[in-house]
TIGUBA-833097 format. One record per residue (C-alpha): x, y, z negated; residue in one letter. Coordinates in steps of 0.2 Angstrom, whole numbers, padded with zeros to 4 digits. Each point is the difference from the previous one (the first is absolute). Layout:
N
{rec {X,Y,Z},"A"}
...
***
This chain:
409
{rec {0076,-0125,0347},"M"}
{rec {-0016,0010,-0009},"S"}
{rec {0004,0017,-0006},"D"}
{rec {-0001,0002,-0020},"Y"}
{rec {0001,0013,-0012},"R"}
{rec {0016,-0003,-0011},"I"}
{rec {0007,0015,-0010},"A"}
{rec {0017,0000,-0005},"F"}
{rec {0009,0007,-0013},"I"}
{rec {0018,0000,-0007},"A"}
{rec {0008,0004,-0016},"D"}
{rec {-0013,0006,-0010},"L"}
{rec {0012,0003,-0015},"H"}
{rec {-0014,0002,-0011},"H"}
{rec {0003,0009,-0016},"Y"}
{rec {-0010,-0002,-0016},"S"}
{rec {-0005,0016,-0008},"E"}
{rec {0000,-0011,-0019},"K"}
{rec {0019,0002,0003},"L"}
{rec {0001,0018,-0002},"G"}
{rec {0003,0014,0013},"N"}
{rec {0012,0012,-0008},"T"}
{rec {0016,0001,-0009},"G"}
{rec {0017,0000,0009},"R"}
{rec {0002,-0018,0005},"A"}
{rec {-0019,0002,0010},"Y"}
{rec {0005,0016,0010},"E"}
{rec {0018,-0007,0006},"L"}
{rec {-0011,-0013,0006},"R"}
{rec {-0013,0009,0008},"E"}
{rec {0011,0012,0007},"G"}
{rec {0011,-0013,0008},"S"}
{rec {-0010,-0002,0013},"D"}
{rec {-0017,0003,0009},"Q"}
{rec {-0010,-0012,-0009},"K"}
{rec {-0018,0008,-0007},"C"}
{rec {0006,-0008,-0016},"L"}
{rec {-0016,0007,-0010},"K"}
{rec {-0010,-0002,0013},"E"}
{rec {0001,-0018,0006},"T"}
{rec {-0015,-0006,-0008},"G"}
{rec {-0011,0012,0006},"A"}
{rec {0008,-0002,0019},"I"}
{rec {-0005,-0019,-0002},"L"}
{rec {-0017,0003,-0004},"D"}
{rec {-0003,0012,0014},"S"}
{rec {0009,-0012,0012},"A"}
{rec {-0010,-0015,-0006},"F"}
{rec {-0016,0009,0000},"E"}
{rec {0002,0005,0018},"K"}
{rec {0004,-0019,0004},"F"}
{rec {-0015,-0005,-0008},"L"}
{rec {-0009,0012,0008},"S"}
{rec {0005,-0004,0017},"E"}
{rec {-0003,-0019,-0001},"D"}
{rec {0018,-0004,0002},"T"}
{rec {0003,-0017,0001},"D"}
{rec {0017,-0004,-0007},"C"}
{rec {0011,0011,-0008},"V"}
{rec {0019,-0005,-0001},"C"}
{rec {0013,0007,-0014},"I"}
{rec {0017,-0002,0001},"A"}
{rec {0016,0008,-0009},"G"}
{rec {0000,0003,-0018},"D"}
{rec {-0017,0001,-0008},"I"}
{rec {0006,0011,-0015},"T"}
{rec {0012,0013,-0004},"N"}
{rec {0012,-0012,-0012},"D"}
{rec {-0009,-0017,-0003},"G"}
{rec {-0009,0007,-0014},"E"}
{rec {-0011,-0011,-0007},"K"}
{rec {-0015,0012,-0004},"C"}
{rec {0001,0007,0018},"S"}
{rec {-0002,-0017,0009},"H"}
{rec {-0015,-0002,-0012},"E"}
{rec {-0007,0015,0008},"E"}
{rec {0004,-0005,0017},"V"}
{rec {-0009,-0017,-0003},"K"}
{rec {-0017,0010,-0008},"E"}
{rec {0002,0011,0017},"K"}
{rec {0001,-0015,0010},"F"}
{rec {-0016,-0006,-0007},"S"}
{rec {-0012,0012,0008},"L"}
{rec {0003,-0012,0016},"F"}
{rec {-0010,-0014,-0008},"S"}
{rec {-0009,-0007,0014},"E"}
{rec {0009,-0014,0009},"K"}
{rec {-0001,0001,0019},"K"}
{rec {0006,-0011,0013},"K"}
{rec {0015,0003,0011},"L"}
{rec {0002,-0005,0017},"L"}
{rec {-0011,-0014,-0001},"G"}
{rec {0007,-0006,-0016},"M"}
{rec {-0010,-0002,-0015},"P"}
{rec {-0006,0011,-0011},"K"}
{rec {0014,0008,-0012},"H"}
{rec {0008,0017,-0008},"K"}
{rec {0016,-0005,0001},"K"}
{rec {0013,-0001,0016},"W"}
{rec {0017,0002,0006},"V"}
{rec {0007,0006,0013},"L"}
{rec {0018,-0007,0006},"I"}
{rec {0010,0010,0012},"S"}
{rec {0012,-0017,0005},"N"}
{rec {0013,0014,0006},"Y"}
{rec {0012,-0013,-0001},"R"}
{rec {-0010,-0013,0012},"D"}
{rec {0004,0001,0018},"K"}
{rec {-0013,-0012,0004},"T"}
{rec {-0013,0007,-0010},"L"}
{rec {-0006,-0018,-0002},"L"}
{rec {0008,-0008,-0013},"R"}
{rec {-0011,0003,-0016},"N"}
{rec {-0015,-0006,0015},"N"}
{rec {0010,-0015,0003},"V"}
{rec {0005,-0006,-0020},"A"}
{rec {-0019,0002,-0003},"W"}
{rec {-0006,-0010,0015},"W"}
{rec {0009,-0013,-0007},"I"}
{rec {-0006,0003,-0018},"S"}
{rec {-0017,0000,0006},"S"}
{rec {0001,-0018,0009},"H"}
{rec {0009,-0008,-0017},"L"}
{rec {-0013,-0008,-0011},"P"}
{rec {0010,0003,-0017},"G"}
{rec {-0004,0019,0002},"I"}
{rec {-0016,0006,-0007},"K"}
{rec {0002,0017,0006},"Y"}
{rec {0009,0010,0015},"T"}
{rec {0000,0018,0002},"P"}
{rec {-0010,0008,0014},"R"}
{rec {0005,0012,0012},"F"}
{rec {-0002,0009,0014},"Q"}
{rec {0012,0013,0009},"H"}
{rec {-0003,0018,0001},"A"}
{rec {0007,0015,0011},"E"}
{rec {0000,0015,-0013},"L"}
{rec {-0004,0017,0006},"I"}
{rec {0005,0013,-0014},"L"}
{rec {-0004,0017,0002},"N"}
{rec {-0004,-0004,0020},"G"}
{rec {0017,-0008,0004},"R"}
{rec {0005,-0018,0002},"H"}
{rec {0011,-0006,-0015},"R"}
{rec {0000,-0019,0004},"G"}
{rec {-0008,-0017,-0002},"V"}
{rec {-0001,-0004,-0016},"Y"}
{rec {-0010,-0016,-0007},"Q"}
{rec {-0014,0003,-0013},"V"}
{rec {-0001,-0016,-0013},"V"}
{rec {-0008,-0007,-0012},"E"}
{rec {0008,0005,-0017},"Q"}
{rec {0004,-0016,-0012},"V"}
{rec {-0012,0003,-0011},"R"}
{rec {-0014,-0010,-0011},"I"}
{rec {-0017,-0002,0008},"D"}
{rec {-0011,-0011,0008},"N"}
{rec {0006,0002,0016},"D"}
{rec {0018,0001,-0004},"R"}
{rec {0009,-0009,-0015},"V"}
{rec {-0015,-0007,-0005},"D"}
{rec {0003,-0004,-0019},"I"}
{rec {-0010,0008,-0015},"N"}
{rec {0005,0017,-0003},"E"}
{rec {0004,0004,-0020},"M"}
{rec {-0007,0012,-0012},"Q"}
{rec {0010,0010,-0012},"P"}
{rec {-0014,-0008,-0013},"T"}
{rec {0007,-0019,0004},"D"}
{rec {0009,-0005,-0014},"T"}
{rec {-0001,-0017,-0006},"E"}
{rec {-0008,-0018,0007},"G"}
{rec {-0002,-0003,0018},"E"}
{rec {-0001,0018,0003},"A"}
{rec {0018,0004,-0003},"I"}
{rec {0007,-0014,0012},"T"}
{rec {-0003,0010,0018},"G"}
{rec {0000,0006,0012},"G"}
{rec {0018,0007,0002},"Y"}
{rec {0008,0006,0014},"L"}
{rec {0018,-0004,0002},"I"}
{rec {0013,0008,0011},"E"}
{rec {0019,-0008,-0002},"L"}
{rec {0008,0015,0007},"D"}
{rec {0017,0006,-0005},"R"}
{rec {0000,0019,0005},"M"}
{rec {-0018,0003,-0007},"S"}
{rec {0002,0015,-0013},"D"}
{rec {-0017,0006,-0002},"D"}
{rec {-0001,0004,-0018},"T"}
{rec {-0019,-0005,-0002},"D"}
{rec {0004,-0019,0002},"Q"}
{rec {0006,-0011,-0013},"W"}
{rec {0015,-0009,0007},"R"}
{rec {0013,-0014,-0006},"W"}
{rec {0015,-0009,0006},"V"}
{rec {-0004,-0018,-0001},"L"}
{rec {0019,-0009,0001},"P"}
{rec {-0007,-0019,0008},"H"}
{rec {-0006,0014,0017},"L"}
{rec {0016,-0002,0014},"Q"}
{rec {0002,0016,0010},"G"}
{rec {0009,0018,-0006},"G"}
{rec {-0008,0005,-0016},"T"}
{rec {-0014,-0011,-0004},"H"}
{rec {-0013,0013,-0003},"Q"}
{rec {-0020,-0004,0000},"A"}
{rec {-0010,0016,-0001},"N"}
{rec {-0019,0001,-0006},"I"}
{rec {-0010,0006,0014},"K"}
{rec {-0015,-0001,-0009},"K"}
{rec {-0005,0003,-0013},"P"}
{rec {0008,0016,-0001},"K"}
{rec {0008,0006,-0015},"I"}
{rec {-0014,0013,-0005},"D"}
{rec {-0014,-0013,0005},"E"}
{rec {0005,-0012,-0012},"S"}
{rec {0006,-0005,-0019},"N"}
{rec {0011,-0009,-0009},"Q"}
{rec {-0009,-0014,-0001},"A"}
{rec {0002,-0004,0018},"Q"}
{rec {0018,0006,0001},"H"}
{rec {0006,-0013,-0011},"D"}
{rec {-0013,-0013,0008},"Y"}
{rec {0008,0001,0018},"I"}
{rec {0018,0003,-0006},"K"}
{rec {0001,-0016,-0010},"D"}
{rec {-0008,-0010,0015},"Y"}
{rec {0013,0007,0011},"L"}
{rec {0014,-0004,-0009},"F"}
{rec {-0007,-0017,-0005},"K"}
{rec {-0005,-0007,0017},"V"}
{rec {0019,0010,0005},"D"}
{rec {0009,-0011,-0012},"E"}
{rec {-0009,-0016,0004},"L"}
{rec {0005,0005,0018},"L"}
{rec {0018,0002,-0005},"G"}
{rec {0004,-0015,-0015},"T"}
{rec {-0013,-0012,0000},"S"}
{rec {0003,-0019,0007},"E"}
{rec {-0019,-0002,0001},"D"}
{rec {-0003,0007,0016},"M"}
{rec {-0017,-0010,0002},"E"}
{rec {-0008,0011,-0017},"Y"}
{rec {0008,0014,0007},"V"}
{rec {-0006,0001,0019},"M"}
{rec {-0018,-0009,-0003},"E"}
{rec {-0004,0013,-0016},"K"}
{rec {0006,0017,0004},"Y"}
{rec {0005,0001,0020},"I"}
{rec {-0011,0002,0014},"D"}
{rec {0009,-0012,0012},"M"}
{rec {-0010,0004,0017},"P"}
{rec {0002,0021,-0003},"S"}
{rec {0018,-0002,-0005},"W"}
{rec {0006,-0012,0014},"A"}
{rec {-0010,0012,0013},"A"}
{rec {0005,0015,-0005},"Q"}
{rec {0019,-0005,0000},"W"}
{rec {-0003,-0006,0016},"L"}
{rec {-0006,0016,0008},"V"}
{rec {0016,0009,-0008},"F"}
{rec {0011,-0015,0007},"E"}
{rec {-0008,0003,0019},"L"}
{rec {0002,0017,0000},"S"}
{rec {0017,-0001,-0005},"G"}
{rec {-0001,0013,-0011},"T"}
{rec {0014,0001,-0017},"P"}
{rec {-0015,0008,-0010},"E"}
{rec {-0001,-0017,-0013},"P"}
{rec {0020,0003,-0002},"S"}
{rec {-0006,0017,-0012},"G"}
{rec {-0013,-0006,-0002},"P"}
{rec {-0010,0014,0009},"S"}
{rec {-0018,0002,0003},"S"}
{rec {-0004,-0017,-0007},"W"}
{rec {-0019,0000,-0004},"Y"}
{rec {-0005,-0014,-0013},"T"}
{rec {-0017,0000,-0011},"F"}
{rec {-0007,-0009,-0016},"K"}
{rec {-0018,-0001,0002},"D"}
{rec {-0013,0000,-0019},"K"}
{rec {-0002,-0017,-0008},"N"}
{rec {0014,-0009,0014},"D"}
{rec {0016,-0004,-0007},"D"}
{rec {0007,-0001,0019},"K"}
{rec {0014,0015,0007},"W"}
{rec {-0007,0003,0018},"Y"}
{rec {0008,0009,0012},"C"}
{rec {-0004,0013,0014},"G"}
{rec {-0002,0010,0009},"P"}
{rec {0014,0000,0012},"P"}
{rec {0006,0020,0002},"W"}
{rec {0016,0011,0009},"D"}
{rec {0007,-0009,0015},"F"}
{rec {0003,0015,0010},"D"}
{rec {0019,-0001,0000},"Y"}
{rec {0014,-0014,-0003},"Q"}
{rec {-0011,-0013,0007},"S"}
{rec {-0002,-0008,0016},"F"}
{rec {0019,0000,0003},"V"}
{rec {0008,-0012,0013},"P"}
{rec {0014,-0002,-0010},"S"}
{rec {-0011,-0009,-0015},"T"}
{rec {-0008,-0010,0010},"A"}
{rec {0008,-0016,-0005},"N"}
{rec {0002,0001,-0015},"Q"}
{rec {-0012,-0001,-0018},"F"}
{rec {0003,0019,-0005},"R"}
{rec {-0009,-0001,-0018},"N"}
{rec {0001,-0020,-0005},"K"}
{rec {0010,0006,-0015},"K"}
{rec {-0013,0013,-0006},"Y"}
{rec {-0015,0003,-0010},"V"}
{rec {-0002,-0015,-0010},"Y"}
{rec {0004,-0011,0017},"Q"}
{rec {0015,-0012,-0006},"P"}
{rec {-0009,-0003,-0017},"Q"}
{rec {-0019,-0004,0010},"M"}
{rec {0009,-0012,0012},"R"}
{rec {0005,-0011,-0012},"K"}
{rec {-0018,-0007,-0002},"Y"}
{rec {-0003,-0010,0017},"Q"}
{rec {-0019,0005,0000},"P"}
{rec {0006,0018,0004},"Y"}
{rec {0011,-0005,0013},"R"}
{rec {-0015,-0010,0007},"E"}
{rec {-0010,0016,0001},"E"}
{rec {0013,0012,0006},"L"}
{rec {-0001,-0013,0015},"V"}
{rec {-0019,0000,-0001},"R"}
{rec {-0001,0017,0001},"Q"}
{rec {0013,0000,0016},"W"}
{rec {-0012,-0012,0009},"E"}
{rec {-0014,0011,-0002},"A"}
{rec {0009,0014,0011},"V"}
{rec {0013,-0009,0010},"Q"}
{rec {-0013,-0004,0015},"P"}
{rec {-0003,0019,0001},"L"}
{rec {0015,0007,0007},"L"}
{rec {-0008,0002,0017},"P"}
{rec {-0014,0009,-0007},"D"}
{rec {0011,0011,-0009},"L"}
{rec {0011,0004,0014},"I"}
{rec {-0017,0004,0012},"N"}
{rec {-0004,0011,-0019},"Y"}
{rec {0016,0009,0003},"I"}
{rec {-0002,0003,0020},"N"}
{rec {-0019,0007,-0004},"E"}
{rec {0005,0013,-0012},"Q"}
{rec {0017,0004,0011},"R"}
{rec {-0014,0008,0013},"E"}
{rec {-0013,0003,-0011},"Y"}
{rec {0013,0013,-0008},"M"}
{rec {0011,0005,0014},"R"}
{rec {-0005,0017,0005},"H"}
{rec {0000,0004,-0018},"S"}
{rec {0018,-0008,-0005},"A"}
{rec {0007,0011,0013},"E"}
{rec {-0007,0016,-0005},"A"}
{rec {0006,-0006,-0018},"N"}
{rec {0016,-0003,0006},"W"}
{rec {0002,0015,0010},"F"}
{rec {0000,0011,-0016},"I"}
{rec {0009,-0012,-0012},"H"}
{rec {0012,-0011,0010},"E"}
{rec {0015,0013,-0005},"Q"}
{rec {-0004,-0001,-0018},"N"}
{rec {0000,-0021,0002},"L"}
{rec {0018,0001,0007},"K"}
{rec {0004,0013,-0014},"D"}
{rec {-0003,-0011,-0011},"D"}
{rec {0015,-0008,-0006},"E"}
{rec {-0005,-0017,-0008},"S"}
{rec {-0005,-0007,0016},"H"}
{rec {-0007,-0015,-0008},"Q"}
{rec {-0011,-0008,0014},"N"}
{rec {0014,0003,0013},"G"}
{rec {-0015,0005,0012},"D"}
{rec {0003,0020,-0002},"E"}
{rec {0008,0002,0018},"Y"}
{rec {-0009,-0009,0012},"I"}
{rec {-0016,0001,0007},"P"}
{rec {-0017,-0004,-0011},"S"}
{rec {-0005,-0014,0015},"D"}
{rec {0018,-0008,-0003},"M"}
{rec {-0001,0001,-0018},"A"}
{rec {-0018,-0009,0003},"I"}
{rec {0009,-0012,0010},"D"}
{rec {0013,-0002,-0012},"R"}
{rec {-0012,-0005,-0014},"M"}
{rec {-0009,-0014,0010},"I"}
{rec {0017,-0008,0002},"E"}
{rec {0002,0001,-0017},"Y"}
{rec {-0014,-0007,-0005},"L"}
{rec {0002,-0016,0013},"K"}
{rec {0018,-0003,-0006},"A"}
{rec {-0010,0003,-0019},"K"}
{rec {-0013,-0013,0003},"W"}
{rec {0013,-0013,0006},"E"}
{rec {0013,0001,-0014},"F"}
{rec {-0015,0000,-0013},"I"}
{rec {-0009,-0018,0010},"D"}
{rec {0018,-0007,-0001},"Q"}
{rec {0004,0005,-0018},"N"}
{rec {-0013,0002,-0012},"I"}
{rec {0000,-0017,-0005},"V"}
{rec {0017,0002,-0005},"H"}
{rec {-0002,0013,-0013},"L"}
***
């Protein structure tokens, strides 16, 4: 593994001085802990200047960005982030400014995301699969474990390659896209539009507009994408002319391929739905799926190998009423079905590549994993090698089940 300079900051708790720094309420807040509330802006400025002067490769920020979610505080932090304007390559991945550092703390194999994204990258219906690299995090001279550096899901030529909208796009073709949309029941970000789609099967049926964000957009864009989503949702839920709906509004290869990635991993995320990314591009009526995301737990569990875990969710019952969509599911499966031996070879190569890093990781974190009461993966108490063997056995059984039953969906 190569060395990279990564700066790590947790819990900025930035407080905008526009909110005032006098009065009883302010004094109570400032005196309640050791945060230098009034000085947060100056502290951040000094830290960011230091990172820039030291040619830092990556800045990782975790925890609370602002003191209490104030909009003006968020806007000021966003402005400070603009100092890092230069896109950089990271760990061999294409240049960008936005990355995600994933701990995979519940994943005894450390490979669940790898395997799902390997499958995704071999399905012709998926237009973009996030690139990633594993990294050992050394913080203040101490080894803190194995993390996964992943491309954040963004609109970009090398990521979700659709038109990026401007606040001035208010009519005509300009207003038609692109929109990055996540179906996620748990999202509560205050900078995103969100609506409940009544015919979207799952927990809370929530659609969240990831891009453009509220402060980057306008009312016309809000109205357009809201009307579009509710129209497609209504047609999928009630129309008797599925040929019209599917051919005009649904990109069948990407919906079929993304569903297959989630089904092969066995994760129940579609039941939320959660972490189900979609997009709509400019001057294109179709709704696309991708990229697949979030497979680190409740996935690759042997008890789910001999079943379709997600056939009732994310519009799948409606879509399967249309014969060409069922045929598309089979086509996507046929593209990946012969590749199981290659996938197992990939898993074993990754196992060996990460062996010493994984041992160091679990020396630090194994007790934390055992103490997590959820135990959603079922491999928390076995060695990582056995957990990987268990994953391989799951894949063999799942492959056989899908191969025998996908034509009967």
